[in-house]
Every structure is written in C-alpha cells, then in structure tokens.
C-alpha positions as CSV (number, residue, x, y, z in Angstrom):
1,M,93.5,-174.8,64.5
2,P,95.6,-176.3,61.7
3,T,99.4,-176.3,62.1
4,P,101.3,-173.9,60.0
5,Q,102.9,-176.8,58.1
6,A,99.6,-178.3,57.0
7,A,98.6,-177.6,53.4
8,P,95.1,-175.9,53.0
9,E,92.1,-178.1,52.5
10,I,90.2,-175.4,50.6
11,L,91.8,-173.1,48.0
12,A,90.5,-169.7,46.9
13,F,92.1,-167.1,44.7
14,G,91.4,-163.6,43.3
15,E,91.8,-160.0,44.3
16,A,91.4,-158.6,47.8
17,M,91.0,-154.8,47.8
18,T,91.0,-152.3,50.6
19,L,87.5,-151.0,51.0
20,F,86.4,-147.6,52.2
21,V,82.8,-147.4,53.3
22,A,81.1,-144.0,53.7
23,E,80.1,-143.3,57.3
24,A,77.1,-141.3,56.2
25,A,74.6,-141.6,53.4
26,G,75.1,-139.4,50.3
27,E,77.1,-139.2,47.1
28,L,80.8,-140.2,47.4
29,A,81.8,-136.7,46.2
30,E,80.3,-135.3,49.4
31,I,81.5,-137.8,51.9
32,E,84.4,-136.8,54.2
33,R,84.7,-139.8,56.5
34,F,85.0,-143.5,55.7
35,Q,85.5,-146.7,57.6
36,R,88.3,-149.0,56.3
37,R,87.6,-152.7,55.6
38,I,88.5,-155.2,52.9
39,A,86.5,-156.2,49.9
40,G,86.4,-158.9,47.2
41,A,83.9,-161.6,46.4
42,D,86.6,-164.3,46.6
43,T,87.9,-163.2,49.9
44,N,84.4,-162.9,51.3
45,V,83.8,-166.6,50.6
46,A,87.3,-167.6,51.9
47,I,86.8,-165.7,55.2
48,G,83.3,-167.2,55.6
49,L,84.6,-170.7,55.2
50,A,87.6,-170.0,57.6
51,R,85.2,-168.7,60.2
52,L,83.4,-172.0,60.0
53,G,86.6,-173.8,60.9
54,F,87.9,-174.8,57.5
55,H,91.6,-174.4,56.7
56,V,91.5,-172.1,53.7
57,G,94.4,-171.1,51.5
58,W,94.4,-167.7,49.8
59,L,96.3,-167.2,46.6
60,S,96.7,-163.6,45.4
61,R,99.0,-160.6,45.0
62,V,99.0,-157.3,46.8
63,G,101.1,-154.2,46.5
64,D,104.1,-153.8,48.8
65,D,102.3,-150.9,50.3
66,A,100.3,-150.0,53.4
67,F,97.0,-151.3,51.9
68,G,98.6,-154.6,51.0
69,H,100.1,-155.0,54.5
70,Y,96.6,-154.2,55.9
71,I,95.0,-156.9,53.7
72,R,97.5,-159.5,54.8
73,R,97.1,-158.7,58.5
74,T,93.3,-158.8,58.2
75,L,93.2,-162.1,56.3
76,E,95.6,-163.8,58.6
77,A,93.6,-162.5,61.6
78,E,90.5,-164.2,60.0
79,G,92.5,-167.5,60.0
80,L,93.3,-167.6,56.3
81,D,96.6,-169.3,55.2
82,C,98.4,-166.6,53.2
83,R,101.5,-168.5,52.2
84,H,100.5,-168.0,48.6
85,L,99.9,-164.2,49.0
86,T,102.7,-162.4,47.2
87,P,103.8,-158.8,47.7
88,T,104.4,-157.0,44.3
89,P,106.7,-154.0,44.7
90,D,106.0,-152.4,41.3
91,A,102.2,-152.5,41.5
92,A,99.6,-151.1,43.9
93,T,96.9,-152.8,45.9
94,G,93.4,-152.2,44.5
95,L,91.0,-149.8,46.3
96,V,87.2,-149.6,46.3
97,F,85.0,-146.9,47.7
98,K,81.3,-147.6,48.6
99,E,78.4,-145.3,49.4
100,R,76.3,-146.1,52.4
101,A,73.0,-147.2,50.9
102,E,69.5,-146.4,52.4
103,G,66.4,-148.5,52.4
104,G,68.0,-151.7,51.1
105,A,69.1,-150.2,47.8
106,D,72.3,-151.4,46.1
107,P,75.1,-149.0,47.1
108,H,77.1,-147.1,44.5
109,V,80.7,-148.5,44.3
110,E,83.8,-147.0,42.6
111,Y,86.9,-149.1,42.0
112,F,90.5,-148.2,41.6
113,R,92.0,-151.5,40.5
114,R,93.3,-151.1,36.9
115,G,96.9,-152.4,36.8
116,S,96.7,-153.6,40.4
117,A,99.1,-156.1,41.9
118,A,96.4,-158.8,41.7
119,S,96.0,-158.2,37.9
120,R,99.6,-159.5,37.6
121,L,98.7,-163.0,38.8
122,G,99.5,-165.9,36.5
123,P,99.9,-169.7,36.5
124,D,103.4,-169.4,38.0
125,D,101.9,-168.0,41.2
126,A,100.4,-171.5,41.8
127,N,103.7,-173.4,41.5
128,A,104.0,-174.1,45.2
129,V,100.3,-175.0,45.7
130,D,99.8,-178.6,47.0
131,F,96.7,-179.5,45.0
132,A,96.8,-183.1,46.2
133,A,96.0,-181.9,49.8
134,A,93.0,-179.8,48.7
135,R,89.4,-181.1,49.2
136,H,87.9,-178.2,47.4
137,L,88.5,-175.2,45.1
138,H,86.3,-172.2,45.0
139,A,86.6,-170.1,41.8
140,T,84.7,-167.1,40.5
141,G,84.4,-165.2,37.2
142,I,86.3,-162.2,38.6
143,P,89.9,-163.2,38.2
144,P,89.6,-164.2,34.5
145,A,88.2,-160.7,33.9
146,L,91.2,-158.9,35.4
147,S,93.8,-159.8,32.8
148,S,94.9,-162.4,30.3
149,S,97.4,-163.8,32.8
150,C,94.7,-164.0,35.5
151,R,92.6,-165.9,33.1
152,E,95.4,-168.4,32.5
153,L,95.7,-168.8,36.3
154,S,92.0,-169.5,36.6
155,W,92.2,-172.2,34.0
156,H,95.3,-173.6,35.7
157,M,93.6,-173.7,39.1
158,L,90.5,-175.5,37.6
159,E,92.5,-178.0,35.7
160,Q,94.9,-178.8,38.6
161,A,92.0,-179.2,41.1
162,R,90.2,-181.4,38.7
163,Q,93.2,-183.6,38.2
164,A,93.8,-183.9,41.9
165,G,90.2,-185.0,42.5
166,A,89.1,-181.9,44.6
167,S,85.5,-180.7,44.3
168,I,85.0,-177.3,42.6
169,S,82.5,-174.6,43.1
170,F,82.1,-171.8,40.6
171,D,80.2,-168.5,41.0
172,P,80.1,-166.3,37.8
173,N,80.2,-163.0,39.8
174,L,79.7,-161.0,36.6
175,R,81.8,-157.9,36.2
176,P,80.8,-156.8,32.6
177,S,82.8,-153.6,32.7
178,L,86.1,-155.6,33.1
179,W,85.5,-157.7,29.9
180,A,86.4,-156.7,26.3
181,S,83.0,-157.9,25.1
182,E,79.8,-159.6,26.2
183,A,80.6,-162.6,24.0
184,E,84.1,-163.1,25.6
185,M,82.6,-162.9,29.1
186,R,79.8,-165.4,28.2
187,D,81.9,-167.9,26.4
188,T,84.8,-167.9,29.0
189,L,82.6,-168.2,32.0
190,N,80.3,-170.8,30.6
191,A,83.3,-172.9,29.7
192,M,84.8,-172.5,33.2
193,A,81.4,-173.4,34.8
194,G,81.5,-176.6,32.8
195,Q,84.6,-177.6,34.8
196,A,82.9,-177.2,38.1
197,D,80.9,-179.6,40.3
198,W,78.7,-176.9,41.8
199,V,77.7,-173.8,39.7
200,L,76.2,-170.9,41.7
201,P,74.8,-168.2,39.5
202,G,72.2,-165.6,40.4
203,L,69.1,-165.8,38.3
204,A,69.9,-162.6,36.3
205,E,73.5,-163.8,35.8
206,G,72.3,-167.2,34.5
207,Q,69.8,-165.5,32.1
208,R,72.6,-163.2,30.8
209,L,75.1,-166.0,30.3
210,T,72.8,-168.7,28.8
211,G,70.1,-166.7,27.1
212,L,67.5,-168.8,28.9
213,E,64.9,-167.6,31.3
214,T,63.8,-170.2,33.9
215,P,65.9,-171.6,36.7
216,H,65.1,-175.1,35.3
217,D,66.5,-174.3,31.9
218,I,69.5,-172.4,33.2
219,A,70.4,-175.3,35.4
220,G,70.0,-177.7,32.5
221,F,72.4,-175.6,30.4
222,Y,75.2,-176.2,32.9
223,L,74.3,-179.8,33.7
224,D,74.7,-180.6,30.0
225,R,78.2,-179.1,30.1
226,G,79.4,-181.2,33.0
227,A,78.3,-179.7,36.3
228,R,76.9,-182.1,38.9
229,A,74.6,-179.5,40.5
230,V,73.4,-176.0,39.7
231,I,72.2,-173.8,42.6
232,I,70.6,-170.5,41.6
233,K,70.2,-167.5,43.8
234,L,66.8,-166.0,43.7
235,G,67.3,-163.0,46.0
236,P,64.8,-162.6,48.8
237,E,62.7,-165.4,47.3
238,G,65.3,-167.9,48.2
239,S,67.2,-170.4,45.9
240,Y,66.7,-173.2,43.4
241,Y,68.5,-176.5,43.1
242,R,68.8,-179.0,40.2
243,G,71.3,-181.8,40.1
244,S,72.2,-185.3,41.2
245,L,74.4,-184.9,44.3
246,D,72.3,-187.4,46.3
247,G,72.5,-190.0,43.5
248,A,69.2,-189.2,41.9
249,D,68.2,-186.3,39.7
250,E,66.1,-183.8,41.6
251,Q,65.0,-180.2,41.6
252,F,63.4,-178.0,44.2
253,S,63.2,-174.5,45.6
254,V,63.9,-173.3,49.1
255,P,62.2,-170.1,50.3
256,G,64.3,-167.2,51.5
257,V,64.8,-166.1,55.1
258,D,62.7,-163.1,56.2
259,V,64.9,-160.1,57.0
260,R,63.5,-157.3,59.1
261,E,65.8,-154.6,57.7
262,V,68.1,-154.7,54.8
263,I,71.2,-152.6,55.4
264,D,73.5,-153.5,52.4
265,T,73.0,-156.1,49.7
266,V,76.7,-156.3,48.8
267,G,78.1,-159.7,49.8
268,A,74.7,-161.5,50.0
269,G,75.6,-163.8,47.2
270,D,79.0,-164.5,48.8
271,G,77.3,-165.4,52.1
272,F,75.0,-167.7,50.2
273,A,78.0,-169.4,48.6
274,V,79.6,-169.8,52.0
275,G,76.5,-171.5,53.3
276,V,76.1,-173.9,50.4
277,I,79.8,-174.9,50.1
278,S,80.3,-175.4,53.8
279,A,77.1,-177.5,54.1
280,L,78.1,-179.7,51.2
281,L,81.6,-180.1,52.6
282,D,80.0,-181.0,56.0
283,G,78.1,-183.8,54.2
284,R,74.7,-182.1,54.4
285,S,72.0,-182.8,51.8
286,P,71.4,-180.3,48.9
287,R,68.2,-179.1,50.6
288,E,70.1,-178.4,53.8
289,A,72.8,-176.7,51.8
290,L,70.3,-174.3,50.3
291,Q,68.7,-173.6,53.6
292,R,72.1,-172.7,55.1
293,G,72.9,-170.6,52.0
294,N,69.7,-168.7,52.4
295,L,70.4,-168.2,56.1
296,I,73.9,-166.8,55.7
297,G,72.9,-164.7,52.7
298,A,70.2,-163.1,55.0
299,L,72.8,-162.4,57.7
300,A,75.1,-160.7,55.1
301,V,72.5,-158.1,54.1
302,Q,71.9,-156.9,57.7
303,V,75.4,-155.3,58.1
304,P,77.1,-152.4,56.3
305,G,80.3,-154.3,55.4
306,D,80.8,-157.0,52.8
307,M,81.7,-159.8,55.2
308,E,80.9,-158.7,58.7
309,G,77.7,-160.7,58.8
310,L,79.4,-164.0,58.1
311,P,79.0,-166.2,61.2
312,H,81.5,-168.4,63.1
313,R,80.6,-172.0,63.6
314,E,79.1,-171.6,67.1
315,R,76.7,-168.9,66.0
316,L,75.7,-170.8,62.9
317,S,74.9,-173.9,64.9
318,T,72.7,-171.8,67.2
319,L,70.9,-170.2,64.3
320,E,70.3,-173.5,62.5
321,T,69.0,-175.1,65.7
322,A,66.6,-172.1,66.2
323,S,65.4,-172.3,62.7
324,L,64.6,-176.0,63.1
325,T,62.5,-175.3,66.3
326,T,60.4,-172.7,64.5
327,T,59.6,-174.8,61.4
C-alpha cells in the first residue's frame, strides 16, 4: 500500500456521481426502492486500476453535502488517493438514477448534474498535481463536455502529462446531450485523442467521430493524428488493435469472452479500459492487453452496478490463469 506522502502514479479526473439503482425492474416513475452506489466512467476506471494495486490519484469536485461525503468515503475505501478532491460549498454533487434492465438491454438512466460541483472544475484545480511523479494519465470525453472550464482542465491535464513524459489513454465516452453541437463534440474529442498514446473508442463512437466505417480506417484516422495505438471495442465480438506499441506496425482482432447471462451493460467499456491500461502498464503485449480488456469487460456486464464486477489482482490472476488452461 503506498504511503500517504507518495504522489500518485496514475492520474484520473472527471465527475463522480451518487448513483441510485432501482431494486426492481420497471419504469423509474414506478420504483420506490433504490440501492445507493457511485457512478462515473472516469471513477470506474480509477477504481478498477486501484483494485489491481496501482496508486491512483483522483482529481474532481463534489458538493459539501451528504452525497459528496459519501463519494469521498467510497473512493478512499477503494484505495484512491483523494488529495485533489475538492469540496465545493455552493454547488451540489451530481446524482444519477438507473432502471434495472432485463434481458441484457441497456438500462434507462436519468442524470441530475447540471451546475454540479464537478462542472466547476478548471485548470487551477490541478495546481498541486505532481505530474513528474505520474506514469500515466487516463482521460475521457466526459469532462470537456461538462463546461468550458472543465474543457480547459482537460487540455491542461493532457498537456502537462505529455510534457512530463507520462503515457496517456483517452476514451471518447460520448455524451452528445452535453455538447452544444455535434461538430463541437467531434472536433474537440478528435483533437484530444490526437494527444493520447492509446485511444479506446467503441466502434459506433469511432464511426460517429471520424465518419469512417471500419475499425482499420477509424484506427488509421487517430494514428495519423499522433496516437501510438488505437484499440476499438466491438462489444460481445471482442476488440480490435492497430498500432506500433511493440515496435512494428500490426493489427489484429481478439474475440470476446462468452457470458452466460448479461445483467447490466453499463460499465462494460470502462472495465475493458481497466484491462487494457493495466496490462500495458504491467508490460504485457498488445494482444494480452486486449485479452484482459475483453475479460474484465465481460465481468462488468454480469453485475447490476457500474463497477462491482471489477476484479482485484488476485482474482484477475486466477481468471487469467484459468483462461490460459482452457485455450
């Protein structure tokens, strides 16, 4: 366990929200009982990496309210370094309510995040961050969609990590309803992806952002803009890689992991990101990184919460060893 004084080796930032998951199936308007958890694509990845033993620093804001206190306690219990998590007295913590889906369908989700504490984030929130100590920065397309000041923070984090020599992963995590226009979303996120080493879009996201259809062409779009590798999520079919992380240009697909029953698809892409990022930071090959990404993504869809399926290191090692003996 890292000492409290040690600066984080992995940095993540964005908005954590208090999540209320319906206890029974049905429309939210009819549900009377909910289970409380936390939500946020960026925190899902941060928690997943912390469970695998990495020292992860979380930069964000929460309201100085019960939900903000709950988020801080939960993140710290998961092992995240929250020295850069700032309470904001004059803004509330974001909330999200989620239906309980049936039959593997995507659940309906309703957000209450407009004007939230996290939307007040800006470059000054990173003044105390020790970028020189960071090995890696994980960024997504959600913070730049929250507000203009959050967008400035996103650019600042990317630029400072790049200057410090840290590797960078970028997941577009499209939230079209938060953007003023499709063009603004596309241009901003494509430019940010060009600053990353590893770009991790879903196939539909890549098609929407680039106007191209095939994984090969989508990957080429980002490689031409500076990325070293593009790893595309293909859902149950698996994932696709194109890049030069091993010193030579290569491309391949890795089939998905069979899942007996899909409970909730939310968080699957975040689980995939945890697998890929952790494997690459562990020094694994790109093919092994995609295999781990597919594995953790499959675990994520078998639980009702967003991050409950993310494994700790011991369980991951057991699962990876078992998969090797069956192939």
